[in-house]
C-alpha positions in Angstrom: 2.6 42.2 0.3 3.3 39.1 -1.8 0.5 36.7 -0.6 -2.9 37.4 -2.0 -6.0 35.6 -3.4 -7.2 36.4 -6.9 -10.7 37.4 -7.8 -10.3 36.1 -11.3 -13.3 33.9 -12.2 -13.5 33.0 -16.0 -15.6 29.9 -15.5 -19.3 29.7 -16.6 -21.6 27.8 -14.3 -25.1 26.5 -15.4 -27.6 29.0 -14.1 -29.5 26.2 -12.4 -26.5 25.8 -10.1 -26.3 29.4 -9.2 -28.8 30.0 -6.4 -29.1 33.6 -5.3 -26.7 34.0 -2.4 -28.3 35.3 0.9 -27.0 38.4 2.5 -25.3 36.4 5.2 -23.6 34.3 2.6 -22.3 37.5 0.8 -21.0 38.8 4.1 -19.2 35.5 4.7 -17.5 35.8 1.3 -16.2 39.4 2.1 -15.0 38.4 5.5 -13.1 35.4 4.3 -11.4 37.2 1.4 -10.6 40.2 3.5 -9.0 38.1 6.2 -6.8 36.4 3.8 -5.8 39.4 1.8 -5.2 41.9 4.5 -4.2 39.8 7.4 -1.6 37.2 6.4 0.2 37.2 9.8 -2.8 36.1 11.7 -3.0 34.0 14.9 -2.4 30.3 14.3 -3.3 27.3 16.5 0.3 26.4 16.5 2.0 29.7 17.1 5.2 29.1 19.1 5.5 25.4 18.0 8.8 24.6 16.3 8.9 21.9 13.5 12.0 20.6 11.8 11.1 19.1 8.5 13.7 16.6 7.4 11.4 14.9 4.9 11.6 14.8 1.2 9.1 14.0 -1.6 5.4 14.7 -1.1 3.8 13.3 2.1 6.2 14.5 4.6 6.5 18.0 3.3 2.8 18.2 2.9 2.3 17.4 6.5 4.7 20.1 7.5 3.1 22.5 5.1 -0.2 22.0 7.0 1.5 22.7 10.3 3.1 25.8 8.9 -0.2 27.0 7.5 -1.5 27.0 11.1 1.1 28.8 12.7 4.1 26.5 13.3 7.6 27.8 12.7 8.8 25.2 10.1 12.4 24.8 9.0 13.0 22.6 6.0 16.4 20.9 6.3 17.6 19.4 3.1 20.5 17.3 2.1 23.3 19.1 0.0 21.7 17.9 -3.3 18.3 19.1 -2.1 14.9 17.5 -1.9 14.5 15.4 -5.2 10.9 16.9 -5.4 12.4 20.3 -6.0 11.9 19.5 -9.7 8.1 19.0 -9.2 5.7 21.9 -9.6 4.0 20.8 -6.5 7.2 21.7 -4.4 6.0 25.2 -4.3 2.8 24.1 -2.5 4.1 21.3 -0.3 6.9 23.5 1.1 5.3 26.9 1.4 5.5 28.7 4.7 8.9 27.2 5.6 12.4 28.5 6.0 15.2 26.4 4.4 18.6 25.2 5.5 21.0 22.6 4.2 22.3 19.8 6.5 24.1 16.6 5.8 23.1 14.5 8.7 25.5 11.7 7.8 28.5 13.8 8.5 29.8 14.6 12.0 29.2 18.3 11.8 25.8 17.9 10.3 24.8 15.4 12.9 25.8 17.7 15.7 23.9 20.6 14.0 20.8 18.4 13.7 21.1 17.2 17.3 21.1 20.9 18.4 18.1 21.6 16.2 16.1 18.6 17.5 16.9 19.8 21.1 15.0 23.0 20.3 12.2 21.5 18.2 8.8 20.5 19.4 8.1 18.1 16.4 10.1 16.7 13.6 9.1 15.0 10.4 11.3 12.3 8.8 10.4 10.3 5.7 13.3 7.8 5.2 12.6 4.2 6.0 13.9 2.7 9.3 16.7 0.8 7.6 18.3 4.0 6.1 18.0 5.7 9.6 19.6 3.1 11.6 22.8 4.2 13.3 22.2 8.0 12.6 21.2 10.8 14.8 17.7 10.4 13.2 17.2 6.7 14.2 13.7 7.0 15.8 14.4 5.2 19.1 17.7 7.0 19.5 16.3 10.4 18.7 13.3 9.8 21.1 15.6 8.8 23.9 17.9 11.8 23.4 15.0 14.2 23.2 12.3 12.9 25.3 10.0 16.0 24.8 10.2 15.6 21.0 7.2 14.4 18.9 9.0 12.4 16.1 6.7 11.9 13.1 8.0 9.1 11.0 6.6 8.7 7.5 8.3 5.9 5.6 7.0 5.3 2.2 5.4 1.7 2.8 5.7 0.2 6.4 8.9 0.6 8.4 10.8 -0.3 5.3 9.8 -0.4 1.6 9.9 -3.7 -0.3 11.0 -2.2 -3.5 14.5 -1.3 -4.7 15.6 2.2 -3.6 12.9 2.4 -0.9 11.9 5.9 -2.1 8.4 7.4 -1.9 6.4 6.1 -4.8 2.6 6.3 -5.1 2.6 4.0 -8.1 4.4 1.2 -6.2 2.4 1.8 -2.9 -0.8 1.6 -4.9 0.3 -1.6 -6.4 1.6 -3.3 -3.2 -1.2 -2.2 -1.1 -4.1 -3.2 -3.3 -5.4 0.2 -4.4 -4.6 -0.2 -8.1 -6.4 -3.5 -8.5 -9.5 -2.1 -6.6 -9.9 0.7 -9.1 -12.9 -0.1 -11.4 -11.9 -0.6 -15.0 -13.0 -2.2 -18.3 -10.8 -5.2 -17.8 -10.0 -7.0 -14.6 -6.5 -5.3 -14.2 -4.7 -2.7 -12.2 -5.2 0.9 -13.1 -2.2 3.3 -12.7 -3.7 6.3 -10.9 -2.4 9.7 -12.0 -3.1 11.2 -8.7 -0.9 10.3 -5.6 -4.1 10.4 -3.4 -2.9 7.9 -0.8 0.3 9.9 -0.4 -1.6 13.1 -0.1 -3.8 11.4 2.5 -0.7 10.2 4.4 0.4 13.9 4.7 -2.9 15.1 6.0 -3.3 12.2 8.5 0.3 12.5 9.8 -0.2 16.2 10.5 -3.3 15.3 12.5 -1.5 12.5 14.4 1.4 14.8 15.1 -0.8 17.5 16.7 -2.6 14.8 18.7 0.7 13.9 20.1 1.5 17.5 20.9 -1.9 17.6 22.8 -1.0 14.6 24.8 2.4 16.1 25.5 0.8 19.1 27.2 -0.6 16.7 29.7 2.4 14.2 30.1 5.2 16.5 29.3 6.7 13.8 27.0 6.9 13.4 23.2 6.9 10.1 21.4 7.5 8.5 18.0 4.5 8.6 15.8 4.6 6.4 12.7 2.3 7.2 9.7 3.6 5.1 6.9 2.4 4.9 3.2 0.2 1.9 4.0 -1.5 4.1 6.6 -2.3 6.6 3.9 -3.9 3.6 2.0 -6.0 2.8 5.1 -7.2 6.4 5.1 -8.2 6.4 1.5 -9.5 2.8 1.3 -11.1 1.9 4.5 -14.4 1.1 2.8 -12.7 -1.3 0.4 -11.1 -3.1 3.4 -14.4 -4.3 4.8 -13.9 -7.9 3.6 -15.5 -11.2 4.3 -13.4 -14.3 4.3 -16.2 -16.4 2.7 -16.5 -14.0 -0.4 -14.5 -14.2 -3.5 -12.3 -11.2 -4.6 -14.3 -8.2 -5.9 -14.9 -8.0 -9.6 -13.8 -4.6 -10.7 -14.4 -4.9 -14.5 -17.6 -2.8 -14.4 -16.2 -0.1 -16.6 -14.8 3.3 -15.5 -18.2 4.4 -14.1 -18.3 1.8 -11.3 -20.9 -0.7 -10.3 -23.8 1.6 -9.2 -26.2 2.9 -12.0 -27.5 5.5 -9.6 -24.0 6.8 -8.6 -22.1 7.2 -11.8 -21.4 9.6 -14.7 -23.6 9.8 -17.9 -23.2 11.6 -21.2 -26.1 13.8 -22.3 -27.5 14.7 -25.7 -25.0 17.5 -26.3 -21.9 15.2 -25.5 -21.4 16.8 -22.2 -21.0 14.6 -19.0 -22.7 14.9 -15.7 -22.5 12.8 -12.4 -25.7 11.5 -10.9 -25.2 11.1 -7.1 -28.5 9.3 -6.2 -26.9 7.3 -3.4 -29.6 7.1 -0.9 -33.3 6.0 -1.3 -34.7 9.6 -1.1 -32.4 10.7 -4.1 -33.0 7.5 -6.0 -36.8 8.0 -5.9 -36.4 11.6 -7.0 -34.0 10.9 -9.8 -36.0 7.9 -11.2 -39.1 10.1 -11.4 -37.4 13.1 -12.9 -35.7 10.8 -15.5 -39.1 9.1 -16.3 -37.7 5.7 -15.6 -39.5 5.0 -12.2 -41.1 1.9 -13.7 -37.7 0.3 -13.2 -38.4 0.0 -9.5 -41.5 -1.8 -10.2 -39.8 -4.4 -12.4 -39.9 -7.9 -10.9 -36.1 -8.0 -11.1 -36.0 -5.1 -8.6 -39.4 -5.5 -6.9 -39.0 -2.2 -5.1 -35.8 -3.3 -3.3 -33.3 -0.5 -4.1 -30.3 -2.7 -3.0 -31.0 -4.8 -6.0 -30.1 -2.1 -8.3 -26.4 -2.7 -7.8 -26.6 -6.5 -8.2 -24.4 -7.8 -11.1 -27.5 -9.1 -12.9 -29.3 -5.8 -12.7 -26.8 -3.0 -13.0 -26.3 -3.4 -16.7 -29.9 -3.0 -17.9 -30.7 -0.4 -15.2 -27.8 1.7 -16.2 -28.8 1.4 -19.9 -32.3 2.7 -19.1 -30.8 5.7 -17.2 -28.3 6.4 -19.9 -31.0 6.5 -22.7 -33.0 9.0 -20.5 -30.0 11.3 -20.2 -29.3 11.0 -24.0 -32.6 12.6 -24.6 -31.7 16.2 -23.3 -28.7 18.5 -23.0 -26.6 18.5 -19.7 -27.8 22.0 -18.5 -31.4 21.0 -18.8 -30.8 17.8 -16.9 -29.0 19.6 -14.2 -31.9 22.1 -14.0 -34.5 19.3 -13.6 -32.4 17.4 -11.0 -31.8 20.6 -9.1 -35.6 21.2 -9.0 -36.1 17.8 -7.3 -33.2 18.3 -5.0 -31.3 15.4 -6.3 -27.5 15.8 -6.2 -25.8 16.0 -9.6 -23.0 18.0 -11.2 -21.2 18.7 -14.4 -17.9 17.2 -15.2 -15.2 20.0 -15.6 -11.7 20.3 -16.6 -8.8 20.1 -14.1 -7.1 23.2 -15.5 -10.2 25.4 -14.7 -10.7 24.3 -11.1 -8.6 27.0 -9.4 -10.4 29.6 -11.4 -13.9 28.3 -10.4 -16.1 31.1 -8.8 -16.7 28.8 -5.7 -13.0 28.2 -5.2 -12.2 31.9 -5.4 -15.1 32.9 -3.1 -14.0 30.5 -0.4 -10.3 31.6 -0.5 -9.0 28.4 -2.0 -7.2 30.2 -4.8 -3.8 31.5 -3.6 -1.2 33.4 -5.6 2.3 34.1 -4.3 5.7 35.0 -5.7 8.0 32.1 -5.5 11.8 32.8 -5.5 12.4 30.2 -8.2 9.2 29.9 -10.2 7.9 33.4 -10.2 4.2 34.0 -9.7 2.5 30.7 -8.6 -1.1 29.9 -8.4 -1.9 27.1 -6.0 -4.6 25.8 -3.7 -5.2 27.9 -0.5 -5.9 26.6 3.0 -8.8 24.1 3.0 -9.3 24.1 6.8 -10.7 27.3 8.3 -10.6 27.9 12.0 -12.4 31.1 13.0 -10.3 32.1 16.0 -6.9 30.9 14.8 -7.1 31.2 11.0 -3.3 31.0 10.4 -2.0 31.9 7.0 0.7 31.4 4.5 3.7 33.3 5.7 6.2 32.8 2.8 6.7 30.9 -0.3 8.9 27.7 -0.5 12.5 28.4 0.2 15.4 28.2 -2.3 17.9 25.5 -1.3 19.7 26.7 1.7 18.0 30.1 1.5 18.1 30.8 5.2 21.5 29.3 6.1 23.2 31.8 8.3 20.8 34.6 7.4 19.8 35.5 11.0 16.2 35.6 9.8 14.6 34.2 12.9 12.2 36.9 14.2 8.9 36.1 12.4 8.5 32.4 12.9 6.0 32.6 15.6 8.8 31.7 18.0 9.1 35.0 19.9 12.3 35.7 18.0 14.5 33.4 20.0 15.4 31.0 17.1 17.9 31.5 14.2 16.8 30.6 10.7 19.7 28.0 10.5 17.9 25.8 13.0 19.7 27.0 16.1 16.6 27.3 18.2 17.2 27.7 22.0 16.7 24.2 23.6 13.4 23.2 24.9 13.1 22.2 28.6 13.9 18.5 29.0 11.1 16.7 30.9 12.2 15.0 34.1 11.0 11.8 35.7 9.0 9.1 34.0 5.9 10.0 31.8 2.5 9.6 33.2 1.6 5.9 32.6 -1.1 5.5 30.0 -1.3 1.8 29.2 -2.1 0.2 25.9 -5.4 1.1 24.6 -5.6 4.8 25.7 -4.6 6.8 22.5 -3.3 10.2 22.4 -6.8 11.8 22.6 -7.9 9.7 25.7 -10.1 11.8 27.9 -11.6 14.0 25.2 -15.3 13.6 24.4 -16.7 14.0 20.8 -20.2 14.2 19.5 -20.5 13.1 15.9 -23.5 14.3 14.0 -22.2 13.1 10.7 -24.0 11.1 8.1 -23.1 9.0 5.2 -19.2 9.0 5.0 -17.1 12.1 5.8 -18.7 13.0 9.1 -18.9 9.5 10.5 -15.5 8.7 9.3 -14.0 11.7 11.1 -15.5 10.4 14.4 -14.1 7.0 13.7 -10.6 8.4 13.2 -10.9 10.5 16.4 -12.0 7.1 18.2 -8.8 5.5 16.7 -6.8 8.3 18.4 -8.5 7.5 21.7 -11.4 10.0 22.0 -14.7 8.9 23.4 -16.9 9.5 20.4 -20.8 9.3 20.5 -22.6 9.0 17.0 -25.9 10.8 17.3 -28.4 9.8 14.6 -32.2 10.1 14.2 -34.4 7.3 15.4 -34.5 5.9 11.9 -30.7 5.8 11.7 -28.1 7.1 9.3 -29.3 5.7 5.9 -25.7 4.6 5.1 -25.0 2.9 8.5 -25.1 -0.8 7.2 -23.3 -0.3 3.9 -20.9 2.2 5.4 -20.3 0.4 8.7 -16.6 0.6 8.3 -16.8 4.4 8.6 -18.7 4.2 12.0 -16.4 1.9 14.0 -15.2 2.9 17.5 -18.2 5.1 18.3 -21.0 4.6 20.7 -24.4 4.8 19.2 -27.2 7.1 20.4 -30.5 7.8 18.6 -32.2 11.1 19.3 -34.9 13.2 17.6 -33.4 16.6 17.4 -36.5 18.1 15.9 -38.2 17.8 19.2 -37.4 20.2 22.1 -37.2 17.3 24.5 -34.6 15.8 22.1 -32.6 19.0 21.9 -32.7 19.4 25.7 -31.1 15.9 26.0 -28.6 16.8 23.3 -27.7 19.9 25.4 -26.7 17.7 28.3 -24.2 16.0 26.0 -22.8 19.2 24.7 -22.1 20.5 28.2 -19.6 17.7 28.7 -18.3 17.6 25.1 -15.1 18.9 23.7 -15.8 18.6 20.1 -18.9 18.4 17.9 -18.5 17.2 14.3 -21.1 17.4 11.4 -21.3 17.3 7.7 -24.6 19.0 7.1 -25.4 21.7 4.6 -24.8 25.3 5.8 -27.8 26.4 7.9 -29.3 22.9 8.7 -27.9 22.9 12.3 -29.2 26.4 12.9 -32.7 25.4 11.8 -32.5 22.5 14.2 -31.4 24.9 16.9 -28.0 23.2 17.5 -25.8 25.5 15.3 -22.5 26.9 16.7 -24.1 29.8 18.5 -26.4 27.5 20.4 -23.7 25.1 21.2 -21.5 27.9 22.5 -24.3 29.1 24.8 -24.4 25.7 26.4 -20.6 25.2 26.4 -18.4 28.2 25.5 -15.3 26.0 25.3 -16.8 23.6 22.7 -15.1 23.1 19.4 -17.4 22.7 16.5 -16.3 21.5 13.1 -18.3 21.2 9.9 -17.7 19.8 6.5 -19.9 20.9 3.7 -20.0 20.3 -0.1 -18.8 23.8 -1.2 -17.8 25.7 1.9 -19.3 28.9 3.3 -20.2 31.6 0.9 -20.0 31.6 -2.9 -22.5 30.7 -5.5 -22.8 27.0 -4.7 -22.6 27.0 -0.9 -26.2 25.8 -0.4 -26.0 22.8 -2.8 -25.7 19.3 -1.5 -22.2 17.9 -2.1 -21.0 14.3 -2.6 -17.5 13.2 -3.2 -17.9 12.1 -6.9 -19.8 15.4 -7.7 -16.5 17.2 -6.7 -14.4 14.6 -8.4 -16.2 15.4 -11.5 -16.5 19.2 -11.1 -12.9 19.6 -10.2 -11.7 17.7 -13.2 -10.4 14.6 -11.5 -12.5 12.3 -13.6 -11.6 13.7 -17.0 -7.9 13.9 -16.1 -7.8 10.3 -15.2 -9.8 9.3 -18.3 -7.5 11.3 -20.6 -8.6 10.8 -24.2 -11.2 8.2 -23.2 -14.3 8.3 -20.9 -14.1 10.1 -17.6 -13.1 7.7 -14.8 -14.9 7.5 -11.4 -12.2 7.1 -8.7 -13.1 4.1 -6.6 -11.4 5.9 -3.6 -13.9 8.4 -2.2 -11.1 10.9 -2.5 -12.7 14.0 -1.1 -14.8 12.3 1.6 -11.8 10.5 3.2 -9.5 13.5 3.0 -12.2 15.6 4.5 -12.5 13.2 7.5 -8.7 13.3 8.1 -8.8 17.1 7.8 -11.6 17.4 10.3 -9.5 15.4 12.7 -6.6 17.8 12.1 -8.9 20.7 12.7 -10.1 19.2 16.0 -6.6 18.6 17.2 -5.5 22.1 16.3 -8.6 23.7 18.0 -8.0 21.7 21.1 -4.4 22.6 21.1 -5.3 26.2 21.0 -8.0 25.7 23.7 -5.5 24.1 26.0 -3.4 27.4 25.8 -6.1 30.0 25.5 -9.1 28.5 27.2 -11.5 29.2 24.3 -13.4 27.0 21.8 -14.1 28.0 18.3 -15.8 26.9 15.0 -14.0 25.5 12.0 -15.0 24.2 8.6 -13.8 22.5 5.5 -15.4 21.6 2.3 -15.3 18.9 -0.4 -14.7 21.7 -3.0 -11.6 22.9 -1.2 -10.3 19.4 -0.6 -10.8 18.6 -4.3 -8.2 21.3 -4.9 -5.8 20.1 -2.1 -6.1 16.5 -3.3 -4.8 17.4 -6.7 -2.6 20.2 -5.5 0.6 19.2 -7.2 -1.3 18.8 -10.5 -3.1 22.2 -10.2 -0.1 24.3 -9.3 0.5 26.8 -12.1 3.5 28.9 -13.1 5.2 29.9 -16.2 7.1 27.0 -17.8 5.6 24.2 -15.7 5.4 20.9 -17.5 1.9 19.5 -18.2 0.2 17.6 -15.4 -0.2 14.0 -16.1 -3.2 12.5 -17.9 -4.6 9.0 -17.8 -6.5 7.0 -20.4 -8.5 3.8 -20.9 -7.4 1.4 -18.1 -4.3 3.5 -17.8 -1.2 1.3 -17.2 1.4 4.0 -16.7 3.2 7.1 -18.1 6.0 5.6 -19.9 7.2 2.4 -21.8 9.4 1.3 -18.8 7.3 3.1 -16.2 4.0 1.0 -16.1 2.2 -2.2 -15.3 3.3 -5.4 -17.1 1.6 -8.7 -17.3 3.0 -11.8 -15.8 1.8 -15.4 -16.0 -0.4 -15.1 -13.0 -0.9 -11.3 -12.5 0.7 -7.9 -13.0 3.8 -6.1 -11.8 4.3 -2.3 -11.5 7.7 -1.5 -12.8 9.2 1.9 -12.3 12.2 1.9 -14.5 13.8 4.4 -16.8 16.6 4.3 -19.5 19.3 4.5 -16.8 18.2 1.0 -15.7 18.6 -0.7 -19.1 22.1 -2.1 -18.3 20.9 -3.5 -15.0 17.8 -5.1 -16.8 20.1 -6.6 -19.4 22.6 -7.9 -16.9 19.8 -9.5 -14.9 18.6 -11.4 -18.0 15.4 -9.5 -18.1 15.7 -8.4 -21.6 16.3 -12.0 -22.8 13.9 -11.3 -25.8 16.2 -9.0 -27.6 14.7 -5.8 -29.1 13.7 -6.4 -32.6 11.3 -9.3 -32.7 8.8 -8.1 -30.1 8.3 -4.4 -30.9 6.3 -2.9 -33.6 8.3 -1.7 -36.7 9.6 1.7 -36.3 9.3 1.8 -32.5 11.7 3.9 -30.4 14.7 2.3 -28.7 12.9 2.8 -25.4 9.7 1.1 -26.7 11.7 -1.7 -28.1 13.4 -2.3 -24.8 10.1 -2.1 -23.0 8.6 -4.7 -25.4 11.6 -7.0 -24.6 11.0 -6.5 -20.8 7.2 -7.2 -21.3 8.0 -10.4 -23.2 10.3 -11.6 -20.5 7.9 -10.9 -17.6 5.1 -12.5 -19.4 7.0 -15.8 -19.0 7.5 -15.4 -15.2 5.2 -15.7 -12.3 4.3 -12.4 -10.6 6.4 -12.9 -7.4 9.4 -14.2 -9.3 9.4 -11.2 -11.6 9.3 -8.8 -8.6 12.2 -10.7 -6.9 14.3 -10.5 -10.0 13.6 -6.9 -10.7 14.4 -6.1 -7.1 17.6 -8.0 -7.1 18.6 -6.1 -10.2 18.0 -2.8 -8.4 14.8 -2.0 -10.4 12.0 -0.4 -8.4 9.0 -2.8 -8.8 6.0 -4.2 -6.8 3.4 -6.8 -7.3 -0.1 -5.6 -8.1 -1.9 -7.2 -5.2 -5.5 -7.3 -4.1 -6.7 -6.1 -0.8 -7.5 -9.7 0.1 -3.8 -10.5 -0.1 -3.1 -8.1 2.9 -5.2 -10.4 5.1 -2.4 -13.0 5.1 0.7 -10.8 4.6 3.0 -11.3 7.6 4.3 -7.7 7.7 0.8 -6.3 7.4 -0.4 -8.6 10.2 2.6 -7.6 12.4 1.7 -4.0 12.0 -2.1 -4.6 12.5 -2.9 -3.2 9.1 -6.0 -5.3 9.1 -8.1 -6.6 12.0 -10.2 -9.8 11.9 -13.5 -9.8 13.8 -15.8 -12.8 14.6 -19.6 -12.7 14.4 -21.8 -14.4 16.9 -22.3 -17.3 14.4 -18.6 -17.9 14.2 -18.0 -16.4 10.7 -15.3 -13.7 10.3 -15.0 -10.4 8.5 -12.1 -8.0 8.3 -11.6 -4.3 8.5 -8.8 -1.8 8.5 -6.7 -2.1 11.6 -4.4 0.5 13.2 -4.1 3.7 11.3 -0.9 4.9 12.9 1.5 3.8 15.6 2.3 5.8 18.8 5.2 4.5 21.0 3.6 5.7 24.3 -0.1 6.1 23.7 -1.1 3.5 21.2 -4.7 2.7 20.9 -5.4 -1.0 21.6 -9.0 -1.6 21.2 -10.5 -3.1 18.0 -13.0 -0.6 16.7 -16.5 -2.0 16.2 -19.6 -0.3 14.6 -22.4 0.5 17.0 -25.9 -0.9 16.6 -28.7 1.5 16.0 -29.3 3.1 19.5 -27.1 0.4 21.1 -25.7 2.8 23.7 -28.5 5.4 24.0 -29.4 4.8 27.6 -25.8 4.6 29.0 -24.8 7.7 27.1 -27.8 9.8 28.3 -27.4 8.6 31.8 -23.7 9.6 31.7 -24.8 13.0 30.5 -26.9 13.6 33.6 -30.3 12.4 32.5 -32.3 10.4 35.1 -33.5 6.9 34.2 -37.1 8.1 34.4 -36.3 10.9 31.9 -34.7 8.4 29.5 -37.7 6.1 29.8 -40.0 9.0 28.9 -37.9 9.8 25.8 -38.0 6.2 24.7 -41.7 6.1 25.3 -42.3 9.2 23.1 -40.2 7.7 20.3 -37.5 10.4 20.6 -34.9 7.8 21.6 -34.6 4.2 20.5 -32.6 1.4 22.1 -31.0 -1.3 20.1 -28.6 -4.3 20.0 -25.1 -4.6 18.9 -24.5 -4.5 15.1 -23.5 -7.7 13.2 -21.9 -6.3 10.1 -22.5 -7.8 6.8 -20.3 -7.2 3.7 -22.7 -5.8 1.1 -22.3 -5.4 -2.7 -20.1 -2.5 -3.4 -21.7 0.7 -4.2 -18.6 2.1 -6.1 
C-alpha cells in the first residue's frame, strides 16, 4: 500500500507545552492513525459524486482535491501542454486523489469529448476567466443550459475577468489589486509581497464548500447551477475583518512594524535570542500576562486608566510594547513559556517552516502524509485537515502523470460503482425535467437548514456567518455577558440571530436542548472537553437529536501532546514557521490576515455541507473536527511539500517587495505597482518605452543584466502616476496591477457591480462598509445584507420558535439565564492586528 502516515517526530517541544495526555487522548491518537494507515479506501461523504476538474494553477485544483479527499471520483482534464503548475512542488498535493486525461477543448473532437464528460459529471471546476471561455463548450451559461443537472464551479483569478495582461492566476497581482498587500503591517507605509498565496488557498477551500452546498440544493430541486467563486472572493474570505470600514475614517496606518499594532498580541524576542508569540487578546489573558511579566502597573498608568482598549491606541502602543519587550528580554523563551502556561495565557514558540510536517502534534493528528508520486518519488505533504467520523474519506492515489489514465480503462475504483471509464466517459446522468423549484432571490443554497453557532472570537462565529451567507438560519448562542470579541469582531458575526443563554445552569441546558431538537448543525471552537463538561458534547447532542451534525475547531486537534492547549491563529502562524519564512533574514512577520482562523471557518462550512450531504443519503448525523494546527499545514501546503530535488520554498524579508528584479513592487509618483515580468518581457518593455532610462546610469556598478534592466524600469515608473503605469504595462502585455487599499474597493465599479462590498447605514445617518457577497449562485443567490446581532437581540423569538412558552422565557430572563437586547450599531474600532 503506497499511502501512509509517518511516525517520524524529530522536533523537540518545551516541556511546559507537553501536558501528560489522558488515556482518552492516547486512544484518539491510535484510532486516528490506524484508520489512515490501514483503511485508505474508507467511506467518503461524496462517494458516487463525479467531478471533472478542468482547472489549472492552485485554487481550482485545490478545491477538486478536497472533494477527492472526501470520496468524489475526480478526473483532471488537462490541455495538451499540461497544467502549468505541474512544475510546482505543490502540484503533488493539489492534484492528489485524481485520475488524469488530456483534452483540448478548443478543437472539435475535444469539445465533443468534454461535452460527453460534462453529461456524466455532477460537478465541474473551471478556472479560466469568462472572456476566455466565451464561445466554447465551457462557456458557463452555455454549459449550464446544455447540462441542467450540472453544478458548474467557476473560479476565475480575479472577478469574471482579470484586469492584468494574460489573465492567469496570480496571488501577487490579486493581493495588489484587492488591497491585501497594502494592508499587511510593515516598517514603512508600503505594500508587502506575501510569499504565501493565502487568498488563493482560501479561494480553493471556499469554492469546495460552495460546490457541495450547490450539490445539497440539487438533491431538493434536481437542478445544478453556476457557482462563481473568484479570486476576489478568496480575498473576502481572508480579509473580512479588514473590510469593516467607516467612510468617515482615514485609511489605516500600517507602518507599525512587522509585529502589528497590538502590544498584547505580537511576537517578542527573549533573553536567549529565541522568539515567542504572546496571544493575550482578551481581558482575561491580558490581566494574566501583565501580572506574569511583572508589568501590571501599566494598566494603572493614567494613559491607560484601566481601559484595556487604550493599549492599542497609536499614542500608547509604543511605550506599552517597550515595557513588555524589556520584560521578555530578562528570561529565556522556555522559561517564559512555562510561566505563561502556568497562568493559562496563550503563547507559543516561533518555529521553522521546514520542521512543521515533522512536529509531533502534526504526526499525532494524521496531518503528515507520505505517498509515492509517479514523477517525484516519495513525497511528504499535509494530510486531510477535516475529519468526519462516519465518512472519513482518504487519499486514494497520488497526482497523475499527464494523460496517465487516457484509454487505460481504469474506472472501477472511483467511487462510481465501476460504470465510468478513466478517460472521462462516464455514463450520462439523468437530465432533470421541468422547471426547477422556484427559490427567489435571497434564499441561498442552504435555505431551510438550521445551525447553532457556539463559537467565540473568530473562527467559530465566522463559520456561522459563512453558513448564513449560504442561506442557513444561524443562531449565535453566547453567555449572558456576551462573546468578548463581539464588538471588535462584529464583521465575523453577521447574518446570525443572537441568543444569550447560560449553559452552566440546568435550566439553560434544557432550553438549549429545545434548539438542538430542531437543529441540523452545531458549530463550536472550544478546547477539547469543554462542551462535555458543560453537558453539551456530541454524545449529549446525539441523544437529543441523532441526526445532528456537530463540528468543532480546536487549536491543535484531538490527541497529541498539545491537544489541550489553547490555540490562537498567530500562535500557529508562529509555531508552523509562517512568520519566520515571511521575515526571511529579518524579524519574523505577523501576518495581518488571520490565516488559520479564516481558513478554519471555511473548512468548517465545507465539513457541514459534506456531513449534510451524507445525511441526506444515509439518514445519519456525525461529528467532525478540524484544527488550527492542521490548517497551518494546509495553508502553506505548496511550500511544505517535500521530495528529492524540489527547489527551495520562497522566503521573504524586511518589507519584502518581491522575489526577483523584474518580479516585484515598484514605486510610482503616487503609489506602487506590482509588476510580474521576466526576461522574456524585455523586448515588450523596451518597445513600449518603459525602459527609457537605458541600463547603465541607474544601476549599481557590476549589477547583472536583469538588475540593470529592472533599475531602468524602476526609474521609468518612478516618473509615472500609478494608474498610468499599469495602463502602459498592460498595453505592452506585461502582467501588472496597482497596489490598492481596501478603501479603493468601495468606489470600484466592478467591485460594486459584483457586490464585493456592502454599505450599511446607522440610525444616525452615518455609514460603514463590510464585505458583501462571498460567491454568486445563478439560481439560489443569497440576497440579504448580513448584519451583526445585538447581545440577546433575538433571544425571545428564537426560544419561542424552539417550543418554549412565553412564561418559561420570562422565567429564564428573570433568573438572569437569558438576556434580551437591542440591535447592534457597529463601530469601527482601532485595529487589533
